[in-house]
C-alpha positions as YAML, in Angstrom:
chain: A
units: angstrom
residues:
- id: 1
  name: MET
  ca: [58.40, -5.35, 17.97]
- id: 2
  name: GLN
  ca: [61.87, -7.37, 18.90]
- id: 3
  name: MET
  ca: [65.22, -5.98, 17.91]
- id: 4
  name: LYS
  ca: [66.84, -8.62, 16.44]
- id: 5
  name: LEU
  ca: [70.91, -8.94, 17.08]
- id: 6
  name: PHE
  ca: [72.40, -9.57, 14.02]
- id: 7
  name: GLU
  ca: [75.91, -11.02, 15.07]
- id: 8
  name: GLY
  ca: [78.38, -11.47, 11.75]
- id: 9
  name: LYS
  ca: [81.92, -11.96, 11.21]
- id: 10
  name: ASP
  ca: [82.51, -8.37, 10.90]
- id: 11
  name: ASP
  ca: [80.88, -7.01, 13.66]
- id: 12
  name: ASN
  ca: [83.45, -6.50, 16.23]
- id: 13
  name: LEU
  ca: [84.52, -2.84, 15.57]
- id: 14
  name: ILE
  ca: [86.98, -1.13, 17.80]
- id: 15
  name: PHE
  ca: [87.57, 2.91, 17.30]
- id: 16
  name: GLY
  ca: [85.43, 2.24, 13.54]
- id: 17
  name: THR
  ca: [87.79, -0.34, 12.19]
- id: 18
  name: ASP
  ca: [87.24, -4.10, 11.89]
- id: 19
  name: GLY
  ca: [88.49, -6.74, 13.85]
- id: 20
  name: ARG
  ca: [92.11, -7.59, 12.13]
- id: 21
  name: LYS
  ca: [93.07, -4.07, 12.44]
- id: 22
  name: SER
  ca: [92.05, -4.27, 16.29]
- id: 23
  name: ILE
  ca: [94.43, -6.74, 16.99]
- id: 24
  name: VAL
  ca: [97.28, -4.74, 15.69]
- id: 25
  name: ALA
  ca: [95.92, -1.37, 17.19]
- id: 26
  name: GLU
  ca: [96.03, -3.71, 20.22]
- id: 27
  name: VAL
  ca: [99.20, -4.71, 19.58]
- id: 28
  name: LEU
  ca: [100.51, -1.15, 19.18]
- id: 29
  name: GLY
  ca: [98.62, -0.41, 22.37]
- id: 30
  name: ARG
  ca: [100.25, -3.42, 24.58]
- id: 31
  name: LEU
  ca: [103.95, -2.17, 23.25]
- id: 32
  name: PHE
  ca: [103.47, 1.42, 24.03]
- id: 33
  name: ILE
  ca: [102.16, 1.01, 27.46]
- id: 34
  name: PHE
  ca: [105.40, -1.44, 27.33]
- id: 35
  name: VAL
  ca: [107.82, 1.02, 26.13]
- id: 36
  name: CYS
  ca: [106.59, 3.43, 28.73]
- id: 37
  name: LEU
  ca: [106.91, 1.03, 31.57]
- id: 38
  name: LEU
  ca: [110.39, 0.28, 30.44]
- id: 39
  name: ILE
  ca: [111.25, 4.37, 29.95]
- id: 40
  name: SER
  ca: [109.75, 4.81, 33.87]
- id: 41
  name: VAL
  ca: [111.65, 2.21, 35.32]
- id: 42
  name: PHE
  ca: [114.86, 3.20, 33.57]
- id: 43
  name: VAL
  ca: [114.24, 6.60, 35.00]
- id: 44
  name: LEU
  ca: [113.32, 5.33, 38.16]
- id: 45
  name: GLY
  ca: [116.26, 3.66, 38.25]
- id: 46
  name: PHE
  ca: [118.66, 6.12, 37.11]
- id: 47
  name: THR
  ca: [117.39, 8.57, 39.56]
- id: 48
  name: ILE
  ca: [117.85, 6.14, 42.29]
- id: 49
  name: THR
  ca: [121.74, 5.39, 40.99]
- id: 50
  name: TYR
  ca: [122.87, 8.64, 40.00]
- id: 51
  name: ASN
  ca: [123.50, 12.47, 41.86]
- id: 52
  name: THR
  ca: [124.36, 15.41, 39.64]
- id: 53
  name: ALA
  ca: [126.48, 18.26, 40.49]
- id: 54
  name: PRO
  ca: [127.89, 21.02, 38.32]
- id: 55
  name: VAL
  ca: [132.17, 21.13, 37.97]
- id: 56
  name: TYR
  ca: [133.83, 24.25, 39.70]
- id: 57
  name: GLY
  ca: [137.45, 25.09, 39.63]
- id: 58
  name: VAL
  ca: [140.65, 24.15, 36.94]
- id: 59
  name: SER
  ca: [141.81, 20.91, 38.75]
- id: 60
  name: MET
  ca: [140.48, 18.44, 36.44]
- id: 61
  name: GLN
  ca: [141.23, 19.76, 33.45]
- id: 62
  name: PRO
  ca: [140.77, 18.99, 30.31]
- id: 63
  name: THR
  ca: [138.53, 16.31, 31.44]
- id: 64
  name: LEU
  ca: [136.44, 18.33, 33.31]
- id: 65
  name: ASN
  ca: [135.67, 22.29, 32.32]
- id: 66
  name: ALA
  ca: [134.40, 24.94, 34.58]
- id: 67
  name: ILE
  ca: [133.91, 28.24, 32.09]
- id: 68
  name: GLY
  ca: [132.76, 29.96, 35.40]
- id: 69
  name: GLY
  ca: [129.51, 31.39, 36.65]
- id: 70
  name: THR
  ca: [127.13, 28.63, 35.66]
- id: 71
  name: LYS
  ca: [128.96, 27.76, 32.41]
- id: 72
  name: ASN
  ca: [129.93, 24.65, 34.19]
- id: 73
  name: ASP
  ca: [130.43, 20.84, 32.99]
- id: 74
  name: THR
  ca: [127.78, 18.49, 35.11]
- id: 75
  name: VAL
  ca: [129.07, 15.42, 36.50]
- id: 76
  name: TYR
  ca: [126.87, 12.09, 37.21]
- id: 77
  name: ILE
  ca: [127.63, 10.26, 40.06]
- id: 78
  name: ASN
  ca: [127.45, 6.45, 40.39]
- id: 79
  name: LYS
  ca: [126.59, 6.69, 44.32]
- id: 80
  name: PHE
  ca: [126.73, 3.02, 44.29]
- id: 81
  name: SER
  ca: [130.64, 2.74, 43.29]
- id: 82
  name: LYS
  ca: [133.64, 3.49, 45.05]
- id: 83
  name: GLY
  ca: [135.45, 3.91, 41.91]
- id: 84
  name: ASP
  ca: [138.70, 2.29, 40.64]
- id: 85
  name: TYR
  ca: [142.15, 2.33, 39.02]
- id: 86
  name: GLY
  ca: [141.62, 5.37, 36.67]
- id: 87
  name: ASP
  ca: [138.08, 6.61, 37.55]
- id: 88
  name: VAL
  ca: [136.92, 9.97, 38.50]
- id: 89
  name: ILE
  ca: [135.41, 10.32, 41.73]
- id: 90
  name: VAL
  ca: [133.82, 12.56, 44.28]
- id: 91
  name: LEU
  ca: [135.41, 12.73, 47.87]
- id: 92
  name: LYS
  ca: [133.70, 14.06, 50.76]
- id: 93
  name: ILE
  ca: [136.06, 16.59, 53.00]
- id: 94
  name: VAL
  ca: [134.65, 17.75, 56.58]
- id: 95
  name: ASP
  ca: [136.89, 20.13, 58.17]
- id: 96
  name: GLY
  ca: [135.89, 22.11, 61.53]
- id: 97
  name: GLY
  ca: [132.33, 21.29, 60.62]
- id: 98
  name: GLU
  ca: [132.30, 22.55, 57.06]
- id: 99
  name: THR
  ca: [131.17, 19.94, 54.11]
- id: 100
  name: THR
  ca: [132.96, 20.01, 50.81]
- id: 101
  name: TYR
  ca: [133.33, 18.22, 47.47]
- id: 102
  name: ILE
  ca: [136.21, 17.69, 45.97]
- id: 103
  name: ILE
  ca: [136.57, 15.13, 42.41]
- id: 104
  name: LYS
  ca: [139.73, 14.04, 41.31]
- id: 105
  name: ARG
  ca: [141.24, 10.53, 39.78]
- id: 106
  name: LEU
  ca: [141.57, 7.78, 41.82]
- id: 107
  name: ILE
  ca: [145.23, 6.37, 41.27]
- id: 108
  name: GLY
  ca: [145.90, 4.14, 44.34]
- id: 109
  name: LYS
  ca: [143.56, 2.40, 46.66]
- id: 110
  name: SER
  ca: [144.39, -0.02, 49.78]
- id: 111
  name: GLY
  ca: [148.06, -1.99, 50.11]
- id: 112
  name: ASP
  ca: [149.16, 0.11, 46.75]
- id: 113
  name: ARG
  ca: [152.66, 1.76, 47.00]
- id: 114
  name: ILE
  ca: [152.89, 5.22, 45.64]
- id: 115
  name: ASN
  ca: [155.57, 7.46, 44.67]
- id: 116
  name: VAL
  ca: [156.46, 10.14, 42.38]
- id: 117
  name: LYS
  ca: [160.15, 10.43, 40.85]
- id: 118
  name: ALA
  ca: [161.91, 11.22, 37.77]
- id: 119
  name: ASP
  ca: [163.91, 8.37, 36.12]
- id: 120
  name: THR
  ca: [167.23, 9.07, 34.65]
- id: 121
  name: GLN
  ca: [166.31, 10.54, 31.63]
- id: 122
  name: GLY
  ca: [164.36, 13.42, 34.06]
- id: 123
  name: ASN
  ca: [160.89, 11.91, 33.29]
- id: 124
  name: ILE
  ca: [158.74, 12.18, 36.13]
- id: 125
  name: ALA
  ca: [156.23, 9.91, 36.38]
- id: 126
  name: VAL
  ca: [153.67, 8.33, 39.34]
- id: 127
  name: TYR
  ca: [154.55, 5.44, 39.98]
- id: 128
  name: ARG
  ca: [152.01, 2.36, 41.41]
- id: 129
  name: ASN
  ca: [153.72, -0.33, 43.09]
- id: 130
  name: GLY
  ca: [156.70, 0.21, 41.42]
- id: 131
  name: LYS
  ca: [155.71, 0.46, 38.06]
- id: 132
  name: ALA
  ca: [154.79, 4.12, 35.82]
- id: 133
  name: LEU
  ca: [151.70, 5.21, 35.27]
- id: 134
  name: VAL
  ca: [151.14, 5.79, 31.83]
- id: 135
  name: GLU
  ca: [148.90, 8.76, 32.09]
- id: 136
  name: ASN
  ca: [147.34, 10.13, 28.78]
- id: 137
  name: TYR
  ca: [144.53, 12.45, 30.33]
- id: 138
  name: ILE
  ca: [146.67, 14.90, 32.21]
- id: 139
  name: LEU
  ca: [146.49, 18.57, 30.89]
- id: 140
  name: ASP
  ca: [150.17, 18.61, 30.15]
- id: 141
  name: ILE
  ca: [150.02, 15.55, 27.51]
- id: 142
  name: LYS
  ca: [146.74, 16.75, 26.23]
- id: 143
  name: GLN
  ca: [148.04, 20.54, 25.34]
- id: 144
  name: CYS
  ca: [151.48, 19.80, 24.48]
- id: 145
  name: GLY
  ca: [152.59, 16.02, 24.33]
- id: 146
  name: ASP
  ca: [154.76, 16.55, 27.60]
- id: 147
  name: PRO
  ca: [154.18, 15.02, 30.77]
- id: 148
  name: ASN
  ca: [157.39, 16.85, 31.98]
- id: 149
  name: ASN
  ca: [155.76, 20.35, 32.53]
- id: 150
  name: LEU
  ca: [154.88, 22.43, 35.28]
- id: 151
  name: GLY
  ca: [151.91, 20.73, 36.46]
- id: 152
  name: MET
  ca: [154.26, 16.72, 36.85]
- id: 153
  name: LYS
  ca: [157.08, 19.11, 38.35]
- id: 154
  name: SER
  ca: [154.68, 20.50, 40.93]
- id: 155
  name: THR
  ca: [153.45, 17.33, 41.93]
- id: 156
  name: LEU
  ca: [156.84, 15.80, 42.69]
- id: 157
  name: ALA
  ca: [157.77, 18.90, 44.30]
- id: 158
  name: ASP
  ca: [154.53, 18.55, 46.43]
- id: 159
  name: PHE
  ca: [155.21, 14.41, 47.25]
- id: 160
  name: ASP
  ca: [158.60, 15.35, 47.90]
- id: 161
  name: ILE
  ca: [157.48, 17.85, 50.38]
- id: 162
  name: LEU
  ca: [154.71, 15.79, 51.89]
- id: 163
  name: ARG
  ca: [157.62, 12.78, 52.39]
- id: 164
  name: ASP
  ca: [159.71, 15.04, 54.76]
- id: 165
  name: ARG
  ca: [156.83, 16.09, 56.83]
- id: 166
  name: ALA
  ca: [155.60, 12.34, 57.42]
- id: 167
  name: LEU
  ca: [159.62, 11.45, 58.32]
- id: 168
  name: ALA
  ca: [159.31, 14.34, 60.64]
- id: 169
  name: GLY
  ca: [156.30, 13.29, 62.44]
- id: 170
  name: GLU
  ca: [154.31, 16.26, 61.54]
- id: 171
  name: ILE
  ca: [151.14, 14.80, 59.87]
- id: 172
  name: ASP
  ca: [149.18, 11.56, 61.34]
- id: 173
  name: ASN
  ca: [148.34, 8.83, 59.02]
- id: 174
  name: VAL
  ca: [150.64, 9.30, 56.37]
- id: 175
  name: THR
  ca: [153.27, 5.82, 55.84]
- id: 176
  name: PHE
  ca: [156.15, 5.89, 53.64]
- id: 177
  name: ASN
  ca: [158.59, 3.32, 53.53]
- id: 178
  name: VAL
  ca: [162.49, 2.80, 53.12]
- id: 179
  name: ASP
  ca: [162.70, 3.58, 49.47]
- id: 180
  name: GLY
  ca: [160.32, 6.66, 49.90]
- id: 181
  name: GLU
  ca: [157.39, 5.11, 48.51]
- id: 182
  name: LEU
  ca: [153.71, 6.37, 50.18]
- id: 183
  name: VAL
  ca: [152.14, 2.89, 51.59]
- id: 184
  name: LEU
  ca: [148.53, 3.58, 51.44]
- id: 185
  name: SER
  ca: [147.07, 1.25, 54.49]
- id: 186
  name: ASP
  ca: [143.21, 0.01, 54.64]
- id: 187
  name: ASN
  ca: [140.49, 2.26, 54.13]
- id: 188
  name: GLN
  ca: [142.77, 4.98, 52.34]
- id: 189
  name: VAL
  ca: [143.22, 6.06, 48.81]
- id: 190
  name: PHE
  ca: [145.61, 8.46, 46.83]
- id: 191
  name: VAL
  ca: [143.99, 10.90, 44.13]
- id: 192
  name: LEU
  ca: [145.15, 13.55, 42.25]
- id: 193
  name: GLY
  ca: [143.87, 16.39, 39.52]
- id: 194
  name: ASP
  ca: [144.40, 16.00, 36.00]
- id: 195
  name: ASN
  ca: [145.50, 19.66, 35.92]
- id: 196
  name: ARG
  ca: [148.57, 18.69, 37.90]
- id: 197
  name: GLY
  ca: [149.76, 22.19, 38.29]
- id: 198
  name: TYR
  ca: [147.16, 23.72, 39.74]
- id: 199
  name: SER
  ca: [145.36, 20.82, 42.02]
- id: 200
  name: ILE
  ca: [145.33, 20.08, 45.61]
- id: 201
  name: ASP
  ca: [145.49, 16.54, 45.96]
- id: 202
  name: SER
  ca: [147.22, 13.48, 47.81]
- id: 203
  name: ALA
  ca: [150.45, 14.87, 46.52]
- id: 204
  name: ASP
  ca: [150.11, 17.84, 49.06]
- id: 205
  name: ASP
  ca: [147.57, 16.30, 51.90]
- id: 206
  name: GLY
  ca: [148.22, 12.39, 51.62]
- id: 207
  name: PRO
  ca: [145.60, 9.88, 51.27]
- id: 208
  name: PHE
  ca: [141.97, 10.25, 51.79]
- id: 209
  name: ILE
  ca: [139.26, 8.38, 53.13]
- id: 210
  name: VAL
  ca: [137.80, 5.32, 50.81]
- id: 211
  name: ASP
  ca: [134.16, 5.89, 53.39]
- id: 212
  name: ASN
  ca: [134.34, 9.76, 52.40]
- id: 213
  name: ILE
  ca: [134.09, 8.58, 48.80]
- id: 214
  name: GLU
  ca: [130.66, 10.02, 47.31]
- id: 215
  name: GLY
  ca: [130.59, 7.69, 44.18]
- id: 216
  name: ARG
  ca: [132.06, 7.43, 40.61]
- id: 217
  name: VAL
  ca: [131.46, 9.74, 37.82]
- id: 218
  name: ASP
  ca: [129.87, 7.86, 34.90]
- id: 219
  name: TYR
  ca: [129.00, 10.60, 32.94]
- id: 220
  name: ILE
  ca: [130.09, 13.80, 31.88]
- id: 221
  name: LEU
  ca: [127.69, 16.25, 30.26]
- id: 222
  name: PRO
  ca: [129.91, 19.26, 28.79]
- id: 223
  name: TYR
  ca: [128.51, 22.82, 28.89]
- id: 224
  name: GLY
  ca: [126.01, 23.58, 26.77]
- id: 225
  name: GLU
  ca: [124.97, 20.35, 25.51]
- id: 226
  name: ASN
  ca: [121.25, 18.96, 25.94]
- id: 227
  name: SER
  ca: [120.86, 16.58, 28.73]
- id: 228
  name: ILE
  ca: [117.99, 14.55, 27.06]
- id: 229
  name: VAL
  ca: [119.99, 14.53, 23.53]
- id: 230
  name: PHE
  ca: [123.15, 13.68, 25.31]
- id: 231
  name: PHE
  ca: [122.03, 10.44, 27.34]
- id: 232
  name: LEU
  ca: [120.09, 9.48, 23.93]
- id: 233
  name: GLU
  ca: [123.15, 9.62, 21.68]
- id: 234
  name: ARG
  ca: [124.93, 7.12, 24.46]
- id: 235
  name: PHE
  ca: [122.31, 4.64, 24.78]
- id: 236
  name: THR
  ca: [121.04, 4.41, 21.18]
- id: 237
  name: GLY
  ca: [124.58, 5.57, 19.19]
- id: 238
  name: ILE
  ca: [122.45, 7.89, 17.47]
- id: 239
  name: GLN
  ca: [124.74, 10.65, 16.01]
- id: 240
  name: TRP
  ca: [122.35, 12.98, 13.96]
- id: 241
  name: LEU
  ca: [120.04, 14.15, 16.98]
- id: 242
  name: LYS
  ca: [123.20, 16.73, 17.37]
- id: 243
  name: LYS
  ca: [122.23, 19.84, 15.45]
...
């Protein structure tokens, strides 16, 4: 007996649904694939762009904190950026065959004139090209609102010593002009820690080399926070994800 095939308008079945619902399923399936591809591209791009590192030491408090042991903030370092004024950057230091990494705030770039001095009222500030910087991120201001606390006094003293050493010819590649300003040459940057009283930086050692910048810190993951929740909140603005 010959079998007859009936081709009706409702015979186009997919996963047990009628033709109308199969279109919805197909759209949802394609949407799911698109979202997965989008997430994959984002994750791949993020992995290529960023390095991660835990923070050690106290020189960048209160911006970056290290409680001790493994209880440290984590930074995400954009490998393709050298940073701009006010950015937190990571620098590679090679000394005697040993390589270390420091994290500081970018204050001056090639061609800038940097000074640390007190005004007529005794207020100490960092000056870039003759203009006092407003640095609300430093520890002294964050903790007690006083920029002239221990930190800036320490930075001023270190900078004065650096000037004296440079003028005496004791250090190379550190140039001061007749006004007592540090002049940054090509391929030099001036960096400082936010915790000025406990930071070894350009006020102590002079400028660092641009080529040694490993990247700019774009994200800071505080200790104890979940990284997935952290970035979901950053990219979606959904604050209720936190407990």
